[in-house]
N, C-alpha and C positions, 0 to 999 in steps of 0.2 A: 720838708724830710720826710713828713707823715704818708704823704701819697707817696713818694720813693718806696717805703717802708711797706706801704699796703699792696703796691705791685709784687715786691718780691714775694711777699705772704703767698698771694693769688698765684703767682708762677709756680711755687711750691708745691702748692696742693694741685695742680695742674699736670705735673711730671711726676708726683708721687705713684699713682697707678698705674702711667707707662712703664715707669723704673720696677715696680712690683710684678707686673705680665710678664716682664722680660726675663726676671730672673725664677719665673716658676719652670719646674722641672719638666722635662716631657716625659710622658708616660709611655713605660715599655712594658712589652709581654714576653711572656716564656711559650713557647711552643715545643712539646715532644711528641714526633710522629712516627709509626711504625708503616710503611707500606709494605703487602705481600705481592709481588706478581706471582699469579696462582696458574697453573695448567694443571686441566683435568681431563685427564681422557674419557672418563664418568664421574657422577656423581650419585649416591646414596646406594644406585644399583648397577646393573651393566648398560642399561638403554637408555640412561638420563643423563641429560646434557653433555653429549661424549665431545671431545676435544674442545672445551671451553677454556676461553682466555679471560681473567679475570685481573682488575687490580683492586685489594682487599685494603684499606686503610683505617687506620686508628687514632685521634690525636686527642693529646689533653692540652686545655688553653688555661693560661693562669697570668694573672697580673704581677708585673714587676718581676719576682721567679719562680721558681720551682715550689716553693710555700709560698706563693702567694694566692689570693684569693680565685676560687674557679671560676671561669667565664663560661655561663651557659648560653648566651644569647648571640654569639656570634653567627655569622655566615661562613660555612664552608665548605670551597667549592674544590673538586678535583674531576678534571675534564669535563669541567662545566655541567656537574651534576651536583647536585647539594649532599650534604654530610646529613645523618640522621642524628641528633643527641640523645645520647642515653644516660645511666645516672650519674657518671662523671666523665664521660669522653663524648667524641663523636666518632661515628663510624660509616662506613660506607663500602657497598661493592658496586665496581664499575665494569660491565662486560665490553671488551675492547675485540676488534673484529681479528688483529695480526699481532704480533711480538711486537713491542715498539721499544724505542732506544730512550725515550724521556717521557715525563708527564709532567703537566701544570698544576700546580696546587696556588688556590687563591683564597686568604682569609680576610675579610671584613668585619670591624668592630664599631659599632655603634657608628654606622656609615662612612667610618675612615679605612680605608684599604691600607692593611699592616704587611701583607704578603701578596705577590701574584709574580711568582715565578717558576720557570721550567728546571726539572732536576731529572738529571742524568738516571737513568735505572740502569745498575751494574753488571745485572746477571737476572738469566732466566732459566731454571731448571726444569728439563720434563722427563718424566717416565716414557719410555720408547718401547717396553715391554714388560709383563704380557699384555697384551691389547684385554679389554672387559670381554669377558666371554665365561662359558661354563665350563670348569675345569676339573680334573679328577683329582684329587685329594693323597691317590697314592702314585701319583708323576711327581718328578722333580720340576720343580717351576724356578725358569729364569728371568731374575729382574734386571733390567739394563735402564740407562739414564743417560741425557746428555747434558750439557750446559751451553750457554750461547755465546759466552763472553768470555768469563773467568773459568777455570780450572782447578776448584775448590774443595775439599773434604765436604762429603755429605753423609747425612744420616738417614739409615731405613728403617721403618716402623712395619708392623704389619699387625692391623686389632681383628679382632672378632669383633664385626659392625654393631650386632646386637647387643652384645653385653658391654662391650668398650676394653674387654682383656686384651692386653698386650700378647701377641704371640710369638713375636720376635722383634729383636732392635739391635741393630751394628751400627757403628761409626764406620765409614768406609774414606780411607786417607787419599789412596789415589787410584783403587779400582773404579771401574764404571760399570760393574756388574756381579749379580752374586747367586748362586745357586741355593733354593731352598729346597730342604730334604722331603723326600715323599713323608704323608701321615702329619705333618705339621699342621696341617688345617683340617685334620680330620675331626670327625664332630660340630663342623660350623658350617652354617647356611649363606653367608655373604661375608667377606673379607675388605677391609679397605687396606690398601699398599699406600704408605706416605712416604717422599722422598724429599727432604730438604737440606739446602745450603747451611753449612755447620756455622759459616761466618755472618758475623751481623756487620754489613756494609754503612757506615756512617757516613751521613751530608752533612756539616755544621751550617746553620745559616746565620751565624752573629753577623754576618758581614752587614746585616740590615740595620738601619740608625735605629728601629725601633723596636728589636729583639734583643734580648738579654743572651750574654756568652755564653750560656749552656744552650742553647736551643739547638734544637738537632732532628734530621729526618733517618730513620734506619730502614733500610731496605733488607728483606731476605725472601728468597723466592722457595717456592715448593712446588710439588706435583702430585697427584693424588690419581688412583685408579682401584675400582671396585670389581670383584670378582663373585661369581654364583659357584659354591661348589656342588658338584655332584653325589648323590645320595648314593649309599653303597648297600646293593641287596646282600644280606649276609648271607645267602643260601648260593648266589651266584661267587662272593668272595671265597665261601667256604669250598667250592670246585674248582674255583682257580687255584687258590693254596694248594691243593692237593695234587694239582696237575703239576703246578711248579715242581713240588717235593718228588712226585714220581718219575717227572723227567731230571732232576738233579739227581735220583737215585740211579735211573739207568745208565745217566751218563758216568756216574763212578763206578759202576759196574763193568761197562766196557773199557775202563781205563786199568780195570784190574785184571781184566780178560788178558788183554793187550801185554801186560806185563810178564 
């Protein structure tokens, strides 16, 4: 009887660790990612990085859920290029040769691949005019843009690049062009034009076994251009203004004579 009891006790101790291991909860992770498909006609000036295509991405990784502990030592890859970890997020800029319809995101935490998946890029927006150039601030400027797949509202902003001051901003619901009145850019040297998709297009990734239900990737496309502004000679401007006034006065005088 004692032998049987000892055998039962031994079997109990053998199976307890296995049972405990099976009941151990699988670790989950929370991913918050933003990917920006970016089309730059120029960057910083009219002759730098012309017609540059990029995917810019930012990722926050946490244990369990959005309130969990920040993960700082993951290996995060976009298009097989590794993100750099900043203060509390990962970021990357990847140059690509042409507009593409999808991108691959891979995340490895402590040797375990928790995500390796291709995601559809829902839209690219592109400024089509004006081209990077030296422009006259006294002339009207027409800004136009196009969208690759989705025709959605866009926001237009024009900045003084040196001071960061916003010169113009407007939400465009259906239109694909806007005319900027003369003299809006007066007194500036370099301006940045930015057009951005107004919709945040979200892809939920909670179908993966080790990601929590709030994990998501947000896509928002934008496009930029830089223009240099011609310096106006005040003497020439004075002469031109007077010529315009004289021409207008002569025209009015001729019309009155005809009457």
